[in-house]
C-alpha positions as CSV (number, residue, x, y, z in Angstrom):
1,M,-21.1,-12.1,3.3
2,S,-24.6,-10.9,2.5
3,A,-24.8,-8.0,0.3
4,N,-27.3,-6.1,2.8
5,S,-27.6,-6.1,6.6
6,G,-30.5,-4.1,8.1
7,G,-30.9,-1.9,4.9
8,R,-27.1,-1.1,4.8
9,T,-24.5,-2.5,2.3
10,R,-21.8,-4.5,3.7
11,A,-18.4,-3.5,2.1
12,V,-14.7,-4.6,1.9
13,L,-12.1,-1.8,2.6
14,A,-9.2,-2.5,0.2
15,Y,-6.1,-0.8,0.1
16,D,-3.4,-0.7,-2.8
17,L,0.0,0.6,-2.0
18,G,1.9,1.3,-5.2
19,S,5.0,3.2,-6.1
20,T,3.1,6.3,-7.2
21,S,0.0,6.2,-5.2
22,L,-1.9,4.8,-2.1
23,R,-5.5,3.8,-3.3
24,A,-8.3,2.7,-1.0
25,G,-11.9,1.6,-2.0
26,L,-15.0,0.4,-0.3
27,V,-16.5,-2.5,-2.6
28,A,-19.8,-3.9,-1.9
29,A,-20.4,-7.7,-1.6
30,D,-21.9,-7.7,-5.3
31,G,-18.6,-6.2,-6.7
32,R,-19.9,-2.5,-6.9
33,L,-17.4,0.2,-6.0
34,L,-19.1,2.4,-3.5
35,A,-16.1,4.9,-2.9
36,M,-12.6,5.5,-3.9
37,A,-9.6,7.7,-2.6
38,A,-5.9,8.0,-3.4
39,R,-3.1,9.9,-2.1
40,P,0.2,10.3,-4.2
41,Q,3.3,8.6,-2.8
42,E,6.9,10.2,-3.4
43,T,9.5,7.7,-4.2
44,P,12.9,9.8,-4.2
45,S,15.6,8.3,-6.2
46,D,19.1,9.5,-7.0
47,A,22.0,9.1,-9.3
48,H,23.2,6.2,-7.5
49,G,20.2,4.2,-8.2
50,W,18.6,4.4,-4.7
51,S,14.8,4.6,-4.5
52,E,13.2,4.9,-1.3
53,Q,9.8,5.6,0.5
54,D,9.1,6.5,4.1
55,P,6.6,3.7,5.7
56,E,5.4,6.3,8.2
57,T,3.9,8.0,5.4
58,W,2.2,5.0,4.5
59,W,0.5,4.7,7.8
60,H,-0.6,8.4,7.7
61,D,-1.9,8.3,4.1
62,A,-3.8,5.1,4.9
63,A,-5.6,6.9,7.8
64,A,-6.3,10.0,5.4
65,V,-7.9,7.9,2.6
66,T,-9.8,5.8,5.1
67,A,-11.2,9.3,6.4
68,D,-11.8,10.4,2.8
69,L,-13.9,7.1,2.0
70,L,-16.0,7.6,5.2
71,R,-16.8,11.1,4.4
72,Q,-18.3,10.1,1.0
73,E,-21.2,8.6,3.2
74,T,-21.4,5.3,0.9
75,A,-20.8,3.2,3.9
76,A,-20.4,3.7,7.5
77,P,-17.4,2.0,9.7
78,A,-20.3,-0.6,10.7
79,D,-20.7,-1.6,7.3
80,I,-17.0,-2.8,6.8
81,V,-16.9,-6.4,7.3
82,A,-13.6,-7.3,5.7
83,L,-10.1,-5.8,4.9
84,A,-7.9,-6.3,2.0
85,L,-4.3,-5.2,1.6
86,G,-2.2,-5.1,-1.4
87,G,1.3,-3.5,-1.5
88,I,4.6,-2.7,-3.5
89,T,6.3,-6.1,-4.4
90,R,9.8,-6.8,-3.3
91,T,10.1,-3.6,-1.0
92,Q,12.4,-4.0,2.0
93,I,11.1,-2.4,5.3
94,F,13.7,-3.0,8.2
95,L,12.0,-2.7,11.6
96,D,13.2,-2.4,15.2
97,A,12.2,-4.6,18.2
98,D,9.1,-2.7,18.6
99,G,8.1,-3.0,15.1
100,R,8.8,0.4,13.9
101,P,10.7,1.3,10.7
102,V,14.4,2.1,11.3
103,R,15.0,3.8,7.9
104,P,13.1,4.4,4.6
105,A,11.9,1.3,2.8
106,I,14.0,0.1,0.0
107,T,11.6,-0.2,-3.0
108,W,11.7,-2.7,-5.9
109,R,13.1,-0.1,-8.2
110,D,16.3,0.4,-6.1
111,G,19.4,-0.5,-8.2
112,R,22.1,0.4,-5.7
113,A,23.3,-3.2,-5.7
114,A,23.1,-3.8,-9.6
115,A,26.7,-4.3,-10.1
116,E,27.1,-6.9,-7.2
117,G,24.0,-8.5,-8.8
118,Q,25.7,-8.7,-12.1
119,T,28.9,-10.1,-10.4
120,V,26.9,-12.7,-8.7
121,A,24.9,-13.6,-12.0
122,A,28.3,-14.0,-14.0
123,A,29.7,-16.3,-11.3
124,R,26.7,-18.5,-11.6
125,D,26.7,-18.7,-15.3
126,A,30.5,-19.2,-15.5
């Protein structure tokens, strides 16, 4: 990837979805950060150890941070030559036949099956 095409900087649009925020950045081929934007993510949890996020919120927030980046005028949509995605590890998203979420995503911090996990571990170690 050339760093420059017709006087414009070619860029990678990168997203990082974490437990507390969705971050996006435009990164030039030479590694310079051209622009960055973020949206906070709520991760409701309760006394039973549940920890969930709404996948639809991720989609809407990704669109919003993308618009925020492009308003910064450091790169135009035509300058974006690649996309990079990173996300919450071990988060379960259950989809219907059309690929739509059927419920909130169960995040890696969810502890509702902790007792069952301890039972399985104890049986394995016995």
